[in-house]
N, C-alpha and C positions, 0 to 999 in steps of 0.2 A: 848792565855793564857789558862792554864789547872787548874783545882781543884783537891785537895787532902785532906784527912784527917789528922788532927793533930794528932801526935803520943801520945799527953799529954791527950787532952780532946775529941779527936774524931770529933771536928767539921770541916767542910769544910772550907779551906782557899786557897787563891790564890798561885800559884807557884811563883809568884814575892814577894810575902809578906816576910819580914824579921822576923817578929814576928806573932804569932796566935792573932787574934783580940778578941778571946774569953778568952784564959787563960794567954796571954802574953809569952808563952814558944816561945824560939828561934826556927826559921826555918832552918834546915840544908839541905845540898844537898841531903843527904841520905834519909831525910823524904820526900823531893819532889818526889822521885822515878824518873823514866826515862820516859820522855815525847816521845810520838810518833811522830817521825821525819819522814816526807815524803821525800825519796830521789828523785832525778830526774828520776831515772829508774821507782821507784814505781808510781810516778806521771804520767810517760808516759804510763805505763801499765794501769792504771786505766783509762786514757783518752781514750786509744784503747778499752778498754772493753766498756766503756760507748758509744763510736761511734758505734762499732758493734750492741750493743743493739739497739741503735736509728735506724741504718739501717735496722736490722730485723724486728722491729716494724713497720717501714714505709713500708717495702716490704710486710709484712703480711696485712697491711691495703690496699696497692694497690691490692694485689691479691683478697682479699675479694670484692674489688670494680671494678674486672675485668667485661669485657663485658658480658662473658659467665656466670657470677655468677647471673645475672639477669634472672628471671623467663621468661620475654617478650622474650629475646634474644633466650632462649631454645625453646619457642614455635615458633618463627619465623623459626628458623633452621628446626624444625620438619615439618612445612608446606612447606617449600622449597623441602625437601626431598621427601615428599608425592607427591607434584605436579609433580616432576621429574619422579617418578615411574609411576604415572598414565598415564603421556604423553607417556613413552615407551610401557606400556601395551596396550595402545590404538592403538598404530601404529603396534604392532606385529600381531594381529588377521587380520588386513587389508592386510598386505603384504602376510600372509600366505594364506588368501583367494584369493587373485590375483593369487598367484603362482599356488595354487590348480586348480582353473579354468583354467589357461593357460594349465597346464598338461592335465586336462581333455579334453580341446579342441583339443590339438595336439594328444592325444591318439585317440579320435573319428575320427579325420581326417585321421590318419594312418590306423586305422580299415576300414574306408569307402575306401580308396585307395586300401588296401589289398583285400577287398571284390570285388572291380570293376575289379582288375587284375584277380582275380581267376574266375569271371564271364567271362571276356574276353578269357582266356584260354579254358573255357568250350565252349564257342561260337565257337572258331575257331575248336575245336575237332568235334562239331556237324556238322559244315559246310564242313568238310573233307568227300566227298562222299555223302552229304545230299543236295548239290546245283547242280541240273541238268537242262540242256537244250537240245533241239534237236541236237545241234551241238557239245556240250562240256559238261564235268563233272569236278567239282572242286575236284581235287585229294587231295591237302593239303591246309590248310589256317590257318592263324594265324591272330589274332586281337589285336590291341593295341588301349588303350583308357587311358585318365588321369582322366576323371571326370564322365565316364559313359554315356556321351551324344554325344561327338565327337569321331568317330572312324576312324582308319586307318587300311585298310585291305591288307593282302598279300595273293594271291591265286596262286595256280599251277595247271593248267588245263591240262586235257586229252581230245583230241578230240573224239566225238562219231564215231562209226564204218564207217558211211557214209562219215566223214570227216578225217578219219585217213590217208587215201591216199593222201590227201592234206597236211598232215604235213611232211615237209621235214627235220625236226630236227633242233636243235639249235635256236629254236624260229622262224623259217621260215615257211611259209604256201604258197602253190601254189594257192593262191587266190589273187583277185584283193584287192586294199587297202580299197575300200568301202565294199567289202564282209568280209574282215576280220575285219573291224570296226564294221560291224553289228553284227558279231559273239560274239566279245569282249563286245559290248553293252549289248547284251542279257545276257551273263554270270554275268556282273556287275549289272544289274538290279535284276537278280534272287538272287544275293548275298545281295544286299541292302533289299530286300523284305524279305529274311530269317532272316536277323538281326532284322528287325523292328518286325517280326511277334512273335518273341520270347521276346518281351520286352514290358512292359506296358507303358513305356515312349515313346510316339509318336513323341516327339521332337528330336528324335535320328537323328544326322547327320553323313553320312559316307563322309568324306572329300575327301579321296583318296583311290583308289583300285590299287594295283601294280599287273599286271597280267604277269605270266611267263608260259611257256610250257616245262616239263621236266627241269625246273631250268633255263631255258633261257629266257631272257627278251623279251615280245612280245609288251606290251604297258601299258597304265595306264590310269585309269578313274579318272578325277578330275574335280569337278564342273560341273558334267554333261556331260563332254566332253571326247571322246576317243582320245588319242594320240599314235600313233604308235611308237614302238622303232626305233630310227634313225630320227624321224622328228623334 
């Protein structure tokens, strides 16, 4: 039911009244005017608008109440991130330190090895012509070592003049085995003494000395024992 103003007296009357209750004037359809009629389409549209507004309101409320909207949640996330960063930074220096120490150790070991090899080459050069006995002279020498303590020596000898006639060539001597071993023992002992005298380390061990004459195998000194070639 709608209300409208009487055309005669201006008072409000119902659209269903036949006469004005104030002045008694008859009510015509023209005086009633046109009532607002809601068509099904308009009703449907208004319902859709009302539903969308309701959804938007509820969505906004839900967003406002999202977990990350709380200050405590933000603080918690920040603490987790800081904790992870500190853990990573704590590991990096340790790994780098370990890597640096390893590289320094490797470099130091390499330098020691190189110095040892240089010293061995120098020793072999000094032994060449520097080791002499009554029966033979070390003509050429080379020294090998890995740690500067254990040595392996290669020497090529030339007989002294008094023994030169005894040298038959190709590593053969016109000497009895016992006499030849004695000559080789003397040159081996002299070589060991030469090596030890040039070093401050008295724990040096000469494990093996290979002996040749004019580049032909004559014998070897190993663990204090002379063994002739072919034995």
